C-alpha positions as CSV (number, residue, x, y, z in Angstrom):
1,R,0.0,0.0,0.0
2,L,2.8,2.4,0.8
3,Y,4.4,1.7,-2.6
4,P,1.8,1.7,-5.3
5,P,2.9,1.3,-9.0
6,V,5.3,4.0,-10.1
7,S,3.6,6.6,-12.3
8,S,6.3,9.2,-13.0
9,P,10.0,9.7,-13.3
10,A,10.1,11.7,-10.0
11,E,8.3,8.9,-8.2
12,R,10.7,6.4,-9.7
13,Q,13.6,8.4,-8.4
14,R,12.0,8.6,-4.9
15,Y,11.5,4.8,-4.9
16,K,15.2,4.3,-5.9
17,A,16.4,6.6,-3.1
18,E,14.2,4.7,-0.6
19,F,15.5,1.4,-1.9
20,G,19.1,2.5,-1.5
21,S,18.5,3.7,2.0
22,E,16.7,0.6,3.1
23,L,19.2,-1.7,1.4
24,R,22.0,-0.3,3.6
25,R,19.9,-1.1,6.7
26,Y,19.1,-4.6,5.4
27,K,22.8,-5.3,4.7
28,E,23.6,-4.2,8.3
29,L,21.0,-6.5,9.7
30,C,22.2,-9.4,7.5
31,A,25.8,-8.9,8.7
32,D,24.5,-9.0,12.3
33,M,22.6,-12.1,11.7
34,D,25.6,-13.7,9.9
35,R,27.7,-13.0,13.0
36,V,25.1,-14.6,15.2
37,N,24.9,-17.7,12.9
38,E,28.7,-18.0,12.9
39,R,28.7,-17.9,16.7
40,L,26.0,-20.6,16.8
41,A,28.0,-22.8,14.4
42,Q,31.1,-22.3,16.6
43,L,29.1,-23.4,19.7
44,G,27.8,-26.4,17.8
45,Q,31.4,-27.4,16.8
46,Q,32.6,-27.0,20.4
47,L,29.7,-29.0,21.7
48,D,30.6,-31.8,19.2
49,L,34.0,-32.1,20.9
50,V,32.6,-32.5,24.5
51,P,31.6,-35.9,25.8
52,E,27.9,-36.1,26.4
53,D,28.3,-37.5,29.9
54,S,30.5,-34.6,31.1
55,A,29.5,-31.7,33.3
56,Q,30.7,-29.3,30.6
57,Y,28.3,-30.8,28.1
58,Q,25.4,-30.2,30.6
59,V,26.5,-26.5,30.9
60,C,26.8,-26.2,27.1
61,T,23.3,-27.6,26.5
62,S,21.6,-25.5,29.1
63,A,19.7,-22.5,27.8
64,R,22.2,-20.1,29.2
65,P,24.7,-20.0,26.3
66,L,21.8,-19.5,23.9
67,R,20.1,-16.7,25.8
68,P,21.5,-13.9,23.6
69,F,19.9,-15.6,20.5
70,S,16.5,-15.6,22.0
71,A,16.7,-12.1,23.4
72,P,14.1,-9.6,22.2
73,E,16.7,-7.6,20.3
74,Y,17.8,-10.6,18.3
75,Q,14.2,-11.5,17.5
76,D,13.4,-7.9,16.6
77,K,16.4,-7.8,14.2
78,K,15.3,-11.0,12.7
79,Q,11.8,-9.7,12.1
80,E,13.0,-6.4,10.8
81,S,15.3,-8.1,8.3
82,K,12.3,-10.1,7.0
83,T,10.1,-7.0,6.7
84,L,12.9,-5.1,4.9
85,R,13.5,-7.9,2.5
86,N,9.9,-8.0,1.5
87,K,9.8,-4.2,1.2
88,L,12.9,-4.1,-0.9
89,F,11.6,-6.8,-3.2
90,H,8.3,-4.9,-3.7
91,I,10.0,-1.6,-4.4
92,K,12.3,-3.2,-6.9
93,R,9.3,-4.8,-8.6
94,M,7.5,-1.5,-8.8
95,V,10.5,0.2,-10.4
96,S,11.1,-2.7,-12.7
97,D,7.4,-2.7,-13.9
98,Y,7.7,1.1,-14.5
99,D,10.9,0.6,-16.5
100,K,9.2,-2.0,-18.7
101,L,6.6,0.5,-19.8
């Protein structure tokens, strides 16, 4: 609704500017999420090296090490990245449709 089909060169330019601005934010969020995913992979690799019957394994499998990934900030970033991805896709489609005309 916020981005109806483009109907003029000025509107096209506004959409492109909005796309560029939002793309920067999306890339920042993706980089943050990539760092989190890398950390999770590292934790998984470390866990693979620990015997399952050890006290260390019990500590590693508790919810405590994973708390930062379930924190509201993480979930908010995850949701924002999904929303931005959809918004960027839509803006790009609106500009592309205009360019085809």
